[in-house]
N, C-alpha and C positions, 0 to 999 in steps of 0.2 A: 221887602220888609213886611208888607201887608200879608203876603202868603205865609211868611214865617209865623206871624201872630195868629193867623187862622189855623195853621197846623198845630201850634201849641195849645190853642183852645180846644181843638178836636181831640188832641191827646189827653188833655185834662178831663174832658167830657167822657172819653172812653174809659179812663181810669176810674172815674166815679161810677160809671155804668158797670164796670167789671167788679168793683167792690160790692155794689148792690146785688149783682147776679150771684156772686160767691156767697153772700149771706142768704140769699133765697135758696141756693143749691144745698146749703148746709142743713136746711129744713126738709128738703125733698128726700124721699126714700125710694129704693128699688128693692125688689125681692128676687131671689134666685134659689131654685130648688134643684136637688140632685137625688138620684136613686129613686125616681118615681115619687118624689115628695117625702122621702125618708128624712131628709135634712133640708130645712128651709132657712135661708139667711137673709136678714133685712139689713141693708147698708144705707147710709146717708150720703148725700152729695158731697160732704166734706171727706169722703172716703174713709168713714169709720163704720165699724160693725155696730148695729143697733141691737139686734137680737139673733139668736139661733134657736130654732125649734127642731126637736128630734122626735120622730115617731117612736113611741116606746117599743113597737114591734121589732125595730132594728137593733135594740140594745141586747146584744148577745155577749155575755161574759167570756164565752169561748172564742169570740172573734172581734176583739177590741180594735184590731188593726183595720178592719173594714169600716168601722164607725169613724175612726180617725181619718181614713181616706175620704169618706163622704163629707166630713166636716171641713177638711182642707179644701176639697173641690168646691164645696158650697161657698166658703168664705172667698176663695179666689174668684169664683164666678160673680159673686155679688159685688166685690170691689171693682172688678173689670167693668161690670155693668154701670156702676156709679161713675167711674171715670169716663165712660162713653157718654153718659148723660151730661156730665159737666163739659166735656169737649164739644158736644153738639151745641150746647147753649153758648159756649165761648165763641164757637164758629159763627153764630148769628151776630155776635157783637163785632167780630173782627172781619166780617164778610168783605171781601174786596181789598183787604189790606195785605201787603206783602212786607212783613216786618222781619228782617233777618234775625235768626236765632229764636223766633217765637213760633214754635211748631205746634199748632193746634189742629 
């Protein structure tokens, strides 16, 4: 019974720590550039796009498709980088735990 109470307290503590960490991650940002800096995307730890910067030199009305591809690649890269940042921080919290169904 004491083990069960200890485990429940640890789970409650972990949940509190995870909520705190998620709030902290929502404020952290990552940056990802593509095309040699032609497009730079800033994403937050809550996996939202904060900003997109486009070098005016790559704005070619004759080649909008290339710019669209750069933006897509930049957003995709920034969101993946944000997810990796969050996963790394979550891994620190769940270090040593083997919880079925929780793939971090």
